[in-house]
Phi, psi and omega in degrees: 000152179299165178305130185279145181267161169242153182286131175298148188289341189244310184235135178224138174246138176240120180227163177278132183261000181236238185254019187091172179061030182277349184103027182298320183303318180293317180293318178298314179301318180298319183279341187298334180298344183255003186235167179260332183229142165238122189237118176265142191237359180200170176080184179216214181274020167279346178259161178207139175242139177245128180234133180242121179229120180053042176082354180265126181266126178244122179254124184243143180235317177243319183288130180299156184297341179292356181301336183283355175246103188303329183279349183278133176281122179252136193228136173253116187279170182292341179285355180272161166243132193238128170268107185300326179296316179294317181298313180296323177295318179293320177298315180297322179299316181286326177294324176297326179282355177098009179272132176268123186273115175261074196250141172229130180245132180295133176294343183263356177294145183269158190252138175265134179244165181303326180290333174296318180295318179298318182291328185305310181294319180300315182295316182294321177296321179298324183290336180062235183292347178266004178289161182265353187072048186301153175282352178060044177255004178087011187294305182302309179300326178292317176295325178297317177296323177299314181292328180274359177067032171256355190294158176244130185260166181302321181297331181292333179292344183268353181236103187303321183293313179295316180301315181295319180300313181287319183294319178303314180295314184292317181297316180296321176300313181293322179300315179290325178297315179300317184287312187279322185269319185255352180064032182230158174271140176267092186279068178233144180272109185300312183294323180294317178297317180301312181295320181297315183285330173297322177291322175302318179300319178297320181290330185260357187309316184293342183261347187271130182195192183270097184293314181303316181297311183293318182294318178294322176294322179295319178296317179298330181275001177087010178291152180266131187239136172241120178267124187256119174270156174240153181064207186219169184306318185285357174258004179295138186288342176258316190252358182271196184277063184299136009267010182273057185232181170273187185256006180237173175269121185258356184276172188301323182298340183291344180295329182294314180279331185278350178233324184096047175234153178281155180299336178286356178271354186264130178263246180286145175237110183261124176263124181271128185233121173288144183292351168230215182215145175209159171200154172252137177115179187271170177114158182288139172232103185306325185260019179298133177263115181259167180076215187296320182294319177298317178296319180300312180297318181296315183286319180293322180271000183050057186270083176227137188301136178296322184276316187251341185079004181292143176294136180272148173278132187240155179192207188251157178305134183246104184286336173298312178294318186289323175298321177299315180297319179297322183290308188285340178264345185062046187297135176279325182199170178245144169248116182268127182242159173058029179290340176297333182295331184278351180302135179100347176281136181290324179213156183227117178281143175229126180285125180252336179210173171244152169248123175236109186055248180255009185253141174262128182247134175247351178242151185288122180282150175268336183293118183299322180295323177295313181301319180299333185248009176286138174245131182289143170258117188261148161249129183262126180252149180291143178275189180221167184291158176287131182255145180273170176301323179295320177301313182291327177301317179291321180295317181300322178296323185273332178104186190304318184292348178276350176295152179306138182306320181291328175294317178294324177296321179298314179291324178296322179298316178297315181297316181293319183291333179259356184054038182225123183289159176261130182251333182219147175229127177256128183241022179173169185287331184293148177307317184287346181275054183225136183237127174279140175264107186285000000 
């Protein structure tokens, strides 16, 4: 295996190295015990993290995974788009469970409104086969307004005069868009939405502040920071499988713009990799396993979306894609998750190259037509026996070398092929079912 990394003492970033749903929430939760801040820098409630602690399942959509540690400061960066109704509901849910929220929300984060949610589904349906399979949470339209400079930020909800000036313009724009572009009426009560969101601002006022200032001061003071990514590399709006992507930048570089920190502030960058592959949404996946094997992976891995409950499409690790993710993110190490799911398979295919017509490809193509017709070239690795919970309990106590040799060979192959060491291995949903690679 490649030279192993150690975690930098102050800043660590955790991002998805595949199509999302890699198990980032569990890895972030595991690492949070060593940090002072967990800072999320992009996306909205279209993403979801699931964390299991002592048999209790916690589903997160906007609030960072560090919420389970009361002393940890949890931060929503300016690169996010926030639905205040969803955020307040999630906050109330955790407060009901007895968690005290040490929360900071960027004053520069943009706000999702009901008309964004309405537009989301219409736009995706219009795209047809070029659609992304959106979660219909209003994410894309909210980012579009931000780019067109019509957006409303969290800070605007705190100033009634500014909010009204901006909201009047935005609401009228959307009303005309619905009528002229979609031939539909936007049956929403303008005054009711205005009053409701003004009230959201009052409820969230104590949490809204300057994220960039606080995070940079915390770094200067020697505080330990964990930057939390949502979704995965292949959903990045610039570097992913465009147009079947999300509307934000999900790669490591997005932390600089999504929080307001310089690139020299970033230490280790951990890419989370599922031991197989899954994604929710439309678009080509060269290594997708269809039929019985695809169903087997989905059911055994319980591959259903945290946010929508949609069944995920499953397949095999794609090293063409993963090498690309390591390169554009500058990954320091990999965290392998759900490797327990593969136990019992006699053999496991791993894509090492693509075949396109008569050409062999080792790098990920940008041409959508090429991607649609790529066929994976597999190397088949031997599987290992299925392990019980009791087996894994004993292995966790002993450490990485106690894992089955063929399982370690499988991970070593991934590490060698990507020239990126493995730092963590997850062998179950529970926080404690995590093994550090020393």
